[in-house]
N, C-alpha and C positions, 0 to 999 in steps of 0.2 A: 719104201713108201710108208710102211708101218712105223718106222722110226721117226720119219718126218711128222706123221700124225701125232705121235706121242709128245714130241717137242712142241708142236703147234698147240695141242691141248693144254699142256702145262703153262705155256706162255699166255694163252688166252684166259684160262681160269684164274691164274695168279693175278692178272691185271684187272679183270672185271669184278673180282671179289674185293678189291681194295676199296676202302672207304672214300678215298680221293676220287676214284672213278665214279662211284655212285653219286657222290655229292655234286661233282662237276656236271655229270650227265643230267641231273635234275635241275640244278641251279643255273647251268649255262644258259638255256633258253629263257629262263625267268629273269636272270640278270640282264641279258641283252634286250629282252622285250621291255623290261622296266626302264632300262637306260634310254632307249629310243622313244618309249612311251612318255617318259618324263620330259624329254626334249620337245616332243610334239605337243604335249599338254602345255608346257611352259610357253612355247611359241604361240599357241592358240589363245591361251588365257592372257598373254601379255599384249596381244593385238587389240587395241581399243580405238574408238573414234577420236580423231584429233580435231579440235575446234580452233579455227583460224579466224582472227579478226583482221579485216582489211581496211586501211585508210587510203583511198584513191583520190589524190589531188587532181589527177588528169581527167577524172570522170569518164574514162574510156572503158573501164572494166566493170562498171556497175552491173551486178547480177549476171556477169558473163562467165564466172567460174562455175564449173560443174561440180556439184557435190557428189561424193561417192560414199561407199560403205566405210572408207577409211578417213576421208577428209570432209569436214563441213565448214563452209565459209559464211561469214556474216560481215556486211559492210557497215562501217561506222562513219557518222558525220562529225565526230570529234576532231579536234586538232591533235597532232602527233604528241605534243607535250601532255595534254590531258589524258590521252589514251595510255601513255606510258605510266602516268600516275595511278590510273585506275586498273592497270593490267593485272596486278596481283589479286584483286578482288573479282575480276571478270570470270575467272575459271577457264579462260582460253589457254591453249597450248602455245600459240604463237601470235605475234602482231606483225602484220606486213604493211610496210609503208611504200606506196608507189608515188614517186614525185611527179610534178606537173610536166616535166620535160622527158618523160619516160621514152618517147619515140626516138628522141635524139640521144638520150643518155640511159640506155638499158641497165648500166651498172649502178644507177642511182637507187635501185631497189634495196631496201633494208628489212631484215627480218629480226624481230626481237623475241626473246623468250627468257624465262627465269632460269632455266637450266640449259645445258648444252643441247643444241638441236640435233636430232638424229638426221643422218644423211638421207634416209628415205623420205622424211618429211620435207626436208629442204628441197630435194629434187622434185617432189610432187608439186610444191608451190611454184618453183621455177618453171617447170614444164607447162603449168597452167598459164603463167604470164607469157612465156615464149609463144605458146600456141595462139593466144589472143592477139599478140603483137603481129604475128604472121597473118592472122585473119584480117586485121585492120589494114595492113599494108596491101594485101591482095584486093580488099574491097575498094581501097583508094585507087587501085590500078584498073578498076572497072569490072572486077569479077564479083558477081552478086552472091549474096548469102546462100541462096538456094544451090548455086553451083558448088560452093564450098562444102555444104552439107552433103551433097551428092558425091563429092570427090573423096570424102572421108570413108574409108572402108576398113573393116577389121577382118584381116585374112587369117583364118584358122584352118590350115590344110589338113587333109587326111592322107597318110602315106599308104600305098597299096602295092603289094608284091604281085608280079605277074610270073606265073610258072605253068608247067604242063598240067598242074592240078587245077588251074584257074586263078581267079583273083582272090587275094586275101589281105585284110587290113594288117598293118604292122605299126609299131611305134619305135622310132629310133632312140628316143630317150629311155624307154623301158629296156630295149635291147642293150644299150650302153651300160645301164646300171646293173642289170642281171648278169651280163657277161663279165663285167669287172668283179662282181661279188663272187661268182663261181671261180674265176681265175685266182682271186685272192685266197679263197678257202683252200684250193689245191696247193697254192704256194705255202700257206701256213701249215697245213697238215703234213706236207712233205718234210718240213723242218721238224715239227713236233714229234711225229711218229718215227721219222728216220733217226732222229737223235735218241729216241727210246731204244731202238735196235742197237745203236752204237754203244750206248751206256750198258745195256744188258750184256753184250759181248765183253766189254771191258771189265765189268764186275766179275764175271765168271773167270776171266783170264787172270785178273789180279788176285783173286781169292784162290787160285790154283784148282778150282773145282773142275775146270775144263779138262784137266789131265785125266781125271776119273771118267768124265763123260766120253771123251774121245776113245777110250779103250773099248767102248761098246757101241759106238755110233760113228759114222763117217762125218768129217767136217762139213761136207756139202749138205748132208741131211740136217745137221745141227743148225747151219746157217739158214736154210730154207724153212725149217720149222719155226725159227724165230721171226723171220720176215713175214711169213704168211699168218702166224699167230697174232702179231701186232697189227697186221692189216685188218684182220677180222675184228680186233678190238676197236679199231678206228671206224669200220663199217657199222658195228653195233652202236657205237656212240652217235654216229651220224643218223642212223635210222631212228634212234630214240629222240634225237634232237628234232628231226623232221616231224615226228608224231607230236611231240610236245609243243613245238613251234606252231604247228597247224591248230592245235587245240587252243593255245594262248591267243593266236591271231583271230580265230573264230569268236572266242569269248570277248576279246577286246573290241572287235568290230561291232558285236551286238550291243556292248555297253557304251562305247565311246564314238562309234562311227556316226550315229545320228547327231550327236552333240557337236562333233567337229564340222559335219556338213552344214549344220544350222548356225554356226558361229556368226555369220554376217547378220542374221536376223536378231541375234542376241544384242548386237551392237546398236540396233535400232531403238532399244529401250533407253539408251542414253540420250536420244534426241527426239523422243516421241512428242514432246511439247514444243519443239522448235519448228520454225517455218520450213526448214529444209527436210523435215522428216518424210514428207510425201515423195520428194524427188529421190531421196536415198532409198526409199522402199522400192521405187521403180527400178533403180539400178541393181538392187539385190535380186529382185525378181528376174531381171534380164540375165544376171550371172548364173542363177540357179537353172533357168531354162536352157542355157547354152551348154551345160555339161554337168549339172548336179553338184557344182562346187569342186574343190580340190580333191576331196576323197573320191568322188565319182569319176573324175578324170584319171586318177591313178589306177583305179580298178579296171577301167576300160583299156588303159594302156597295157596293163599286165595280162589281160585276157587275149591280147593279140599275139603273144609269144608262143612258139612251138614247144610247149612244156614237155611233151613226151620225148622229143628229140633231146632237149636240154638235159632232162633227168637221166636218160639212158647214157648219153655221152659223158655226163658228169661222173657217173659211176665208173665207166670204163677208164676215163682219163685220171680219175682219182686213184684207182687201183694200179693202172699202168705207170703213172708218175711215181706213186709211192714205191712200187716194187722195184722200179729202175733205180731210184735214188737210195732206197733203203739197203739194197745190195751193196752199193758203194759205201754207205755209212757203216754197214757191218764189216766190210773189208778194212776200213779205217780203224774201227774198234779192235780188230784182231791184230793190227800192226803196231799199236802203241801200248805203253804200260801205264801212262798217266794222262791227266787232263791237260797238262802243259804241253804235251807233244801233239795234241790233236790239231791245234790251230794251223800248223804248216800244211797239213793234209786236207783240212776242211775247205780252204779257199778255192783250190782248183775244182772241187766238186760242186760247191755252192754257187760259183760264178754264173753258170748257165741259167739256173733257176732265178737268180737275182736279176740277171740281164733280161730274162723273159718278162718279169713283172714290171721292170723299168720301161721296156718298150711297148708294153700293153697300151699305154695311153696314146701312142702313135698309131698302133694297129686299130684302135677304136675309131680314129678319124678316117681311116681308109681300110676297112676290113677285107677288101678284095685286092689290095695292092700286092706288089711283088714281095715286100718285106713280110706282110702278113702270111702270104702263101708259103714261103720257104721256111720261116720260123715255125709254122704249124706242121711242117713235115719233119723237121729235125727232132728226133726222139727226146733230146735233153730239154727242148723248149716247147714242144707241141702240147703237153698237158695244160699249160697256162694259156698259150696263144690261141689254140683251137677253141677253148672254152670262151674266150673273148669274142671269137668270130661267130660261133654257132647261133646265138640269138638273132644275128642279122640275116642268117640263112647262108649255108655253105653247100655247094654241090655234093651230092652223095659220093661221087667218085673220089673227091678230095678227103672226105671223112674216112672212107674205107682205106685209102692209101696211107693216110696218117696213122690209122689204127694198126695197119700191117707193119709199118715202119717202127711204131712204138713197141709192138710185140717183139719184133726182131731186135730192137735196141735193148729191151729188157733181157732177152735171152743172152745177148752178147755181154752185157754188163754183169749179168749173174755168173756167166762162165769166168770172166776176168776176176770178179770178186771172190769166187770159190777158189780159184788158183792162189790168190793172195791169202785167203782165209786159212787154207790148209797148212801154210807155212807159218804165217804170222801168229796164229792162235797158240802155238807152242814155243814162240820166240820170246825169251825173257832177258831183261838186263841190258838190252842194247837198243839204242835209238836208231831206227832205220832211216835211210834216206830214200828219196823218190827213185833214185837209180837202183838201189837194192830191191825195192818193192817191184820195180819193173822186171828184175831178174827172177823174182819169185814166180811170176806168171809162167815162165818157160821151164821151171824145174820139172824134172821127170819123177815119176813114182808117186 
């Protein structure tokens, strides 16, 4: 145990003192935060009120289009040719022409613009026309306007989990996003830190330093020291990232949260002198009351998740998955002499973790299905799949069983890796085959 601690200490201190570790630990959250912050800021700032001029020859749609915080309609009595001539000076984003025979020829609608029209703007205009045509046809069939208004409902459901602890709100969208993020982080760290273990073993083997080390320490102790040392490096980096990310998020929320939440009101400035300004203001007020805007809805959804369970399970599955795979990566590093020999042994080991992240998208659709259950029990896939399921809520007995199996899987793979390591670490000048490596496991002595 003392020797394992010495190797662990050396591996840990060597890595955390590197400039690359310090720089990436500090810059990592800043770069990621800046990247997504820039995307969010760009999306918010690029969203502006679109002004649409409508020429309605049918006279069926006059003042029937509802203005929103994104679209403002104005009806013109000009002819289509005159409107097209004056379009460049009008400051409008689109010119919509509705023909006289619109009820019989809905494909006769034309939308003009100086630049290519965005799909979102086109669909917004089309939906308004489609909705009004449906209203007109239903009215002609004897259905009154009051009945139509009463029939239009905006369903915004709240999902609630029922358990022995009582009722609790949840959000399927937030569970999906957080579950996939946690699974992807484990997937990435298994590769990043597992490869670090493999390269460390290969470096000592190719430099022949290991021959000196093995004279005073057992191969198993050397391998375990490296695995646990690199694991602690990963945990240290994650802990620092969480602290820095929390600080950055808190600061960004204080500075930009109110700005993002108030972005619809900012767009009102563009139409404050237009007739539609009052109607758009009502729409903005309605959106704000319904949920505090996009930012408010996101925060409410995030608050519904079982964060204590998610964080505790993430730490366990991160460690369990890393220890299981890094033992195998260490065995690979001990069996080969060069980078070119690594590929044939990497594929069989990495296939399960690649498979798990690939089927994660299907598990998200049915987190309680047979596929989700069995893949969250198999040690080679459970670190990724279980983290996808946990935000949705998993029975305690399944979590415990999965953890027990993962622990047993780690012990088993570590035993196999140690048997390969003790032979491979001193094997030079020969490219081993999978059959030979299999024989190493059962060598005595």
